[in-house]
DRENNU-365809 format. One record per residue (C-alpha): residue in three letters; x, y, z. Coordinates in steps of 0.1 Angstrom, whole numbers, plus 5000, padded with zeros to 4 digits. Layout:
BEGIN
AlaXYZ
...
REM end
This chain:
BEGIN
Met459950684753
Ile463050784734
Ala466150594742
Pro469550724739
Lys471850614712
Cys475150424714
Cys477250424682
Ile479850174683
Tyr482950184658
Ser486049974657
Ser489349944638
Ser487949644617
Asn485349844600
Thr482549644615
Phe479549784632
Ser477849634662
His474249674667
Cys472949724703
Ser469249644712
Thr466949954721
Ser464949764746
Gly464449444763
Asn468149374771
Arg468649424808
Arg472349424805
Ser472349694779
Pro470149964794
Gly469250274774
Val471250174744
Thr470450194706
Thr472450194675
Ile472350344640
Arg469150194623
Gln469349864607
Ser468450034574
Asp471650234574
Ser473850124546
Glu477249984551
Ser478750284534
Asp477150514558
Val478450294586
His482050324571
Asn481850694565
Ala480750734601
Leu483650534614
Thr486250704592
Thr485051074602
Ala484850994638
Ile488350844641
Ser489951104618
Gln488451374639
Glu489651214670
Gln493051124656
Ala493651484647
Tyr492951594683
Val495051304697
Asp497951424676
Val497651764691
Leu497751644725
Phe500851414719
Gly502551724703
Arg501951924735
Leu503151614756
Asp506351584736
Asp507051944739
Glu506851914776
Val509051624777
Ala511651804756
Arg511552094779
Ser512051884810
Asn514851684794
Gln516552014785
Arg516252174819
Leu517551824834
Ser520551854814
Glu521052224825
Val520652114861
Met523451874857
Lys525752134847
Asp524952374875
Val527452264900
Asp531252274895
Pro532451924906
Ser535852054913
Asn534552304940
Pro531252174951
Asp529152404972
Pro526852184994
Glu524152424992
Ala524052434955
Leu524252044956
Val521052034977
Arg519252264952
Arg520552064924
Glu519451734939
Thr516051864948
Glu515351994913
Tyr516951694897
His514451454915
Gly511651664907
Leu512351664870
Asn512951284869
Glu509651234887
Lys507751474862
Leu509451274833
Asp508150954848
Arg504651094850
Leu504851244813
Asn506150914798
Leu503650704817
Ala500750914807
Gln501450814771
Leu499950484778
Gly496350574767
Leu496750934770
Val493151034762
Phe490150784765
Gly487050994766
Arg485051304758
Ile481951474770
Asp479751744756
Val478351884787
Glu476152184795
Ser477952494806
Glu477452884806
Ala478753014775
Glu481453244791
Asp482752954811
Ala483052704782
Glu486852644773
Asn486152444743
Pro482652544730
Val480952254708
Pro480552394672
Gly477152544668
His476452494705
Pro478052774726
Asp476152634758
Leu478052304755
Asp481552274766
Arg483551984749
Arg485851814775
Tyr488551554767
Ile489351324796
Gly492651144800
Arg495451024824
Met496851364828
Gly496151724824
Leu497351934794
Asp496652304786
Val497652594761
Arg499952814781
Glu499853084753
Asp496053084754
Asn495453174791
Tyr496052804799
Arg492952694781
Thr492252314790
Leu492952074762
Leu492851754784
Leu491351714818
Asp493051484844
Trp490351204850
Arg490751304887
Ser489551654881
Pro486151764894
Met485251874859
Ala485851524845
Arg483451374871
Pro480451384848
Phe482151134824
Tyr481650874852
Leu478550994870
Ala476351044838
Thr473550804830
Thr470250824811
Val468450864843
Ser470751134857
Pro472751284829
Glu474651534848
Gly474251784819
Val476051544797
His474551534762
Ile477151304744
Arg479751074761
Arg482250944739
His484850654746
Ile488050684726
Arg490050364722
Thr493750394713
Arg496850174707
Gly499850374712
Arg499250704695
Val496650574671
Val492950584677
Thr491350254669
Gly487550324676
Val485150524693
Asp481850454713
Asp479250734717
Glu476350734740
Val473650994736
Leu472351064772
Thr469751334769
Gly466751114760
Glu464650924785
Met465650584794
Ala463850294777
Asp465150024800
Val467250044832
Ile469049824857
Glu467349964888
Gln469849864914
Gly473049904892
Gly473050254878
Val475550114853
Gly476650364825
Ser479050314796
Glu477949964793
Ser479149894757
Val482649994767
Leu482349804801
His481249494784
Gln484249494759
Ala486349534790
Leu484949244809
Glu485149014778
Gln488749064773
Ala491048784780
Arg492748804813
Ser496648824817
Gly499248834845
His498649184851
Met495349374862
Arg493749604835
Asn493049944848
Ile489350054847
Val489750424844
Glu487650434812
Thr484850224828
Ile484350344864
Gln480750334874
Arg478750574895
Glu478850374927
Gln482550324922
Asp483350684915
Glu481650794947
Ile483950574968
Ile486950684948
Arg486351044954
Asp484951024990
Thr486351305010
Thr486351105042
Arg489651175061
Gly489350875084
Val488950505081
Met486650405051
Val485450045047
Val484449925013
Gln482649605015
Gly481749414982
Gly481449054969
Pro483448894942
Gly483949074910
Thr482349424923
Gly485749604916
Lys487049644951
Thr490649644942
Ala490049864912
Val488350124932
Ala491050104959
Leu493850174932
His492050444915
Arg491250604950
Val495150614956
Ala495550794923
Tyr492651024931
Leu494051114967
Leu497651174953
Tyr496251404928
Thr494051594953
Trp496551584983
Arg499851554963
Asp502051774986
Gln500851615017
Leu501051265005
Ala504351304985
Lys506051385019
Ser504451095039
Gly503850825012
Val500850575005
Leu501150215016
Ile499049944998
Ile498949615015
Gly497849304995
Pro497348945002
Asn500148784984
Lys503148864962
Thr501148724931
Phe498448984938
Leu500949254941
Glu502549164907
Tyr499149154893
Ile498249504902
Ser501749644898
His501049794863
Val497749984873
Leu499350284893
Pro502050334868
Glu499350354841
Leu497450604861
Gly500750814865
Glu501450734903
Thr504750574910
Gly505550694946
Val503550424966
Val504750124986
Leu503449784977
Ser503549515003
Thr502049205018
Val501249215054
Gly503748945060
Glu506649155045
Leu505649495064
Phe508449465091
Pro511649575073
Gly514149305065
Ile511849025069
Val510948805038
Pro508748505050
Thr509048185034
Gly507747935060
Ser504247785063
Glu502147705095
Asp499247505103
Thr495847665110
Leu495947655148
Thr499347815150
Arg498248095126
Glu495048145149
Ile497148175179
Lys499748385166
Gly497048615151
Ser495048655180
Glu495348965204
Glu496548755233
Met499948745215
Ala500449095227
Ser500448995263
Ile502548675257
Leu505148885238
Ala505249145267
Glu506048875292
Ala508548735269
Val510449075268
Lys509949095308
Ala511748765310
Tyr515048925299
Gln514949165330
Val516448915354
Leu517448895389
Pro520748715403
Glu519948365416
Lys522848435442
Thr524948735452
Ile527548835427
Val530948965437
Val532849205414
Ser536249345421
Val536749735410
Asp540149865415
Gly540849595442
Ile537549675461
Glu534949405460
Ile531349505453
Ser528349265461
Ile525249275437
Asp522449095453
Glu518849015443
Lys517249305464
Thr519749555449
Val518949455413
Ala515149445421
Lys515149785433
Ser516549905402
Arg514449705379
Thr511349835396
Arg512550195390
Ala513150125354
Arg509749945348
Arg507950235365
Ala509450455339
Arg506850305315
Gln509450305286
Ser510350045261
His512849785272
Asn515849925254
Ser514850285263
Ala514650195300
Arg518050025302
Pro519950355310
Ile517350415340
Phe518050055352
Arg521950095348
Glu522050445363
His520050335394
Leu521950025401
Val525550205397
Glu524250465420
Gln523550205446
Leu526950035439
Ala528750385442
His527250425476
Gln528250085487
Met531650125474
Ala531850465493
Gln530950285525
Thr533950065522
Ile536350335510
Gly535250625532
Ala534250455565
Asp535550635594
Pro537650405616
Leu536450595646
Gly532850545637
Gly532150885625
Lys530651035594
Asn531850895561
Leu534951075550
Leu533851095513
Ser532151395500
Ala529151395476
Ala531651485448
Asp533851205457
Ile530750965455
Asp529851115421
Gln533451045409
Leu533050685420
His529650665402
Asp531350775369
Asp534250535373
Leu531950255378
Leu530050355346
Asp533550315328
Asp534349975341
Ala533849735314
Ala533749415336
Leu530949575357
Gln529049685329
Ser529049345314
Val527549205347
Ile524849465346
Asp524049395310
Asp523249045320
Phe520449165341
Trp518949395315
Pro520349325280
Glu519849525249
Leu517349325226
Arg516449285191
Pro512949175179
Gln514248895158
Asp516348755186
Val513648765211
Leu510948605188
His513348335176
Asp514548245211
Leu510848235225
Leu509448015196
Ile512247755197
Ser512247715237
Glu509747525257
Glu510847695287
Arg510448065274
Ile507147965260
Asn506147835295
Val507248135311
Ala505648395286
Ala502348185282
Ala502148065318
Gly498348135317
Tyr497447945286
Asp496747585279
Glu499147335267
Glu497647325231
Thr498547685229
Lys502047635241
Ser502647345217
Ala501247545187
Leu503747815193
Leu506947585194
Arg508847525162
Gly512247415149
Glu515347625153
Leu515847635116
Asp512347695106
Pro512148015085
Trp510048325092
Ala506448285085
Pro503848565072
Ser502248575108
Asp505748665122
Ala505849015109
Ala502949135132
Leu504848985162
Leu508249135153
Asp506549465149
Glu504949435184
Leu508249345197
Ala510049645181
Leu507449865200
Leu508049675235
Ile511649675228
Gly512150025215
Leu514250025182
Pro515950345170
Asp513850555147
Pro515850585114
Glu514350925105
Glu515151065141
Ala518950935132
Arg518851115099
Glu517651435114
Lys520251425141
Ala522951355116
Glu521651645095
Ala521651865128
Lys525251765135
Trp526351865100
Arg524752195103
Glu526352235138
Gln529952165122
Ile529252435096
Asp528252685122
Asp531452615142
Ala533552645111
Gln531752975103
Glu532453115138
Val536153045134
Leu536253235100
Asp534353525116
Val537153535142
Leu539953505117
Ser538053775096
Ser537954025124
Ser541553995131
Gln542754045095
Ser544854345087
Ser543254645071
Asp545254565039
Ile542454345026
Asp542654484992
Asp545754254987
Val543753944993
Thr542653764961
Glu539153614956
Ala540653254956
Glu542153324991
Val538853405007
Leu537653105027
Ser534252955032
Ala532952735061
Phe533352425039
Asp537252495035
Val537652475073
Ile535752145078
Asp538251865072
Ala538351675039
Glu537251335054
Thr534151485071
Leu533151675038
Ala533651335019
Gln531651145043
Arg528851405042
Gln528551365003
Thr528750965007
Val525850955033
Thr523451205017
Asp520051035016
Asn518851044979
Arg516250784984
Thr512650844974
Thr509950885001
Ala508750524992
Glu512150394996
Arg512550555030
Ala509450465041
Gln509650095033
Ala513050075052
Asp511450235085
His509250035108
Lys508050365125
Trp507150535092
Ala503850735094
Tyr502150695060
Gly499650965049
His497250715036
Val497050335038
Ile495050105015
Val494349735025
Asp493149504999
Glu491549165012
Ala491349345045
Gln489249065059
Glu492248855061
Leu494049065087
Ser494448915122
Pro493949135154
Met497949135157
Glu497949245121
Trp495649525126
Arg497849655153
Met500749655130
Val498849825102
Phe497250105124
Arg500750185139
Arg501650295103
Ser498650515101
Pro498550745132
Ser496150975113
Arg493850695108
Trp493350795072
Met492950465055
Thr490750275030
Leu490049915037
Val488449705010
Gly487249335015
Asp484449095019
Ile483848905051
Ala482148635032
Gln485548545018
Thr487548535051
Gly489848255048
Ser492348345078
Pro491548175111
Ala492048485128
Gly490448715101
Val487548955102
Asp483948835109
Asp482649175116
Trp484149505106
Ala482849695136
Glu484249455160
Ser487749435144
Leu488049815140
Trp486649895175
Pro490049895194
Phe491350145170
Val488550395157
Glu485650255179
Lys482550355157
Arg484350615138
Phe484450465104
Arg482550515070
His481050215054
His480550155017
Glu479049864999
Leu479449774962
Thr476349614949
Val477249524912
Asn479149224902
Tyr480849304871
Arg483249014865
Thr481548694874
Pro478748564851
Ala475348494865
Glu475748124858
Ile478748084882
Met477248334907
Ser474048114910
Val476347834924
Ala478348074945
Asn475348224960
Glu474247884973
Leu477647884992
Leu476948245004
Thr473648125020
Gln475447875039
Ile478448105049
Asn476248415060
Pro472448435049
Asp472448785060
Ile474948905033
Ala472949015002
Pro474748894970
Ala476049134944
Met474049154913
Ala475748994883
Ile474949194852
Arg476348964826
Glu475848614813
Ser478648404797
Gly476148164779
Arg478147864797
Glu476647664825
Val478747544853
Val480247194845
Asn480246934871
Leu482546634866
Pro483646334887
Leu486946384907
Asp488746124885
Ala487746304852
Asp490446364826
Leu491546704838
Ser494046734808
Ala491246684783
Val489246954800
Met492147214798
Asp492847104762
Ser489247184753
Leu489447524769
Arg492747614751
Glu491247504717
Glu488547764721
Asp490948034727
Ser494747994734
Gln494848354747
Arg492648304777
Thr493948214810
Ile493047884828
Ala493547834865
Val493247494885
Ile492447554921
Ser492647244942
Ser492547114978
Arg495847044995
Arg495546674992
His495246684956
His497546974949
Glu500246974922
Ser503047204913
Asp501047394885
Phe498047404906
Tyr496747694928
Leu495847684963
Val493147914977
Asp495648134996
Asp497448194962
Ile494448334944
Lys492948604968
Gly492248904946
Leu492948744913
Glu490948664883
Phe491148424853
Asp489048344822
His488547984830
Val488647814865
Ile488647444872
Val488147364909
Val489547024921
Asp488146854950
Pro485647114965
Ala484846884995
Gly488546865004
Ile488847245004
Val485847285025
Glu487347015051
Glu490747155053
Ser489947475072
Pro487447605096
Gln486747865069
Gly486547595043
Leu483247705030
Gln484748085025
Asp487847925007
Leu485547734982
Tyr483348054976
Val486748244968
Ala487747964943
Val484547954923
Thr484248314918
Arg487648374902
Ala486448314866
Thr485248574841
Gln484048304815
Ser483747934827
Leu483747724858
Thr484247344859
Ile484147154891
Leu485846814896
Gly484246634926
Glu481446674948
REM end
């Protein structure tokens, strides 16, 4: 069989030979023959790079022109409105265009980070080919990059395809088994605006050797990416997306999608590139509603923070689940039992009882004097009003007016019986209108209202949760049906900070209590402003209709507008409170915000209470959930996707599985897979496609850790080293397992594996996570 060819060039003028067969990690790859002279290789390198450099120069020229035009228009927009005589309508138009131009400039500037990275020569009808390959009119040459560029003066002929475009898909899907019409795929490596190397794959020949399960293409480039030293930020994989990853990224499912995958399968990268793809495909919808990405910890969010900007997407909210409730930054820690109890669905019932406990009845009759007349408020009277308010099935704060209105109505009739009683025993002397007036007077009485508020106070989630968790009495009331161990686990100190598990409880309380909707408040303010304008215009219309017929004597400066009638203070306040925040900024501050799409990474860590919080932010149920149930470390986390998702979508979710481990060397996975068998023998391990050539090193617990680290640094000082330990052997510069979810390092040293296993009911899963963080080597200290 004829194998496809892979020609690898680099900026160092060296040439890397790939095996044509017998190498199961480089399927279907050959090189220029060994007999080719060094000068031939150098000439091929020079020609290929110079050709691509010329094209890249054209692309950057177009990009620079676009940036210049946008900057010029931005400058013009800033001059559109006269500051001394602001027209609010013009201000709105200016603000809209201003923000749109800034967003466009952000995208254009970010796109320069690796503007172009690939090229395909793909079969096409001659009349459809926008850039025919010289001598081959049936082949269309398509360049792939981080954004699209075209030639407007040439009928918008495409110069560069956005990687998310359907026309770019063959770049990722083509393999030698299924070339998708691609004859040649070229990977273009750049540094800034300079082309540093290219890799070519000829895909039309039959495949000499194939990885049956993986379908891995572009492997020479993939191998280079995997071998690079790790840093504090995640590298994007847009150049090296594989077929099974691409299918998930572009999945058209408009519901819940679960992506299950073992360590190193690219779950996070797939999730982030799916965000970029969705923002490209449904930009108008998602630009208004926003996208939420939930990660397991702050380190992880920092790790991925550079990926989306490099892909040209910046309007995305990044948050941990513990910071999802606005205004809360959790810094506290909790033991395993407390996390399990607070994460359980039973907390929803406990919190509901905690809120009801504020709807109290008087222990004895209370007498209040209003205008010299005594009113009695007893348990029976308050109980009737409480029942009426509870039957309304509204949140606590929303039901307060119902409770107050019903109670005041009862008290007004009681007052009427005292005031209007007929001394002769006849009908009450007060009319219905008189009783209504008494009702209104009672509503205005501050002393009475203070007493009423004691029976049904206005609440805040933070106050309710704090009061509950520091009070044995309140816990005993709210958790009356639970055992003492549960009650004791909930109790904490008065000055203890918020813990990550509290966010979901506060969010539940916000629903039970009924906080105001910030967006509704903004819309009401906008409506009130419009009403003021309309009222002012009505005044002007009246004035205009009564003007004398000698209107020709009135100068243009004397003609009033609606904004001249509105007082200066109101006009100034309007300009001050105009909401210029981005969609992401508004969404992050609003606990009721409905996101267009939600991504959850390490989704297996979410507790039932946290799932409730997350699904409230996605009423459309359009979500991508990525995780691995073999890595569940949370005591209230996911054991089964179907079971966890049933309360929200029942069986209506799509399931994908990533099967190829790109990150973790086979030597390390042989150790990890032994743990996987103990965790869940039914889970099939992902196939590791690379070897590091380094066996896992086992050392005694008291081995010289510093010497091990020094040895690794001497090999390559640029590579990262992470020490992951049990809590009992933890030091300030070590990681705990909770800190490294979703991260990867070149070298990993695990200290005290037995301790990691013993410290949690999910100890085996924690150890599995720890040993699979490495891309190069693993050293284990202890049994």
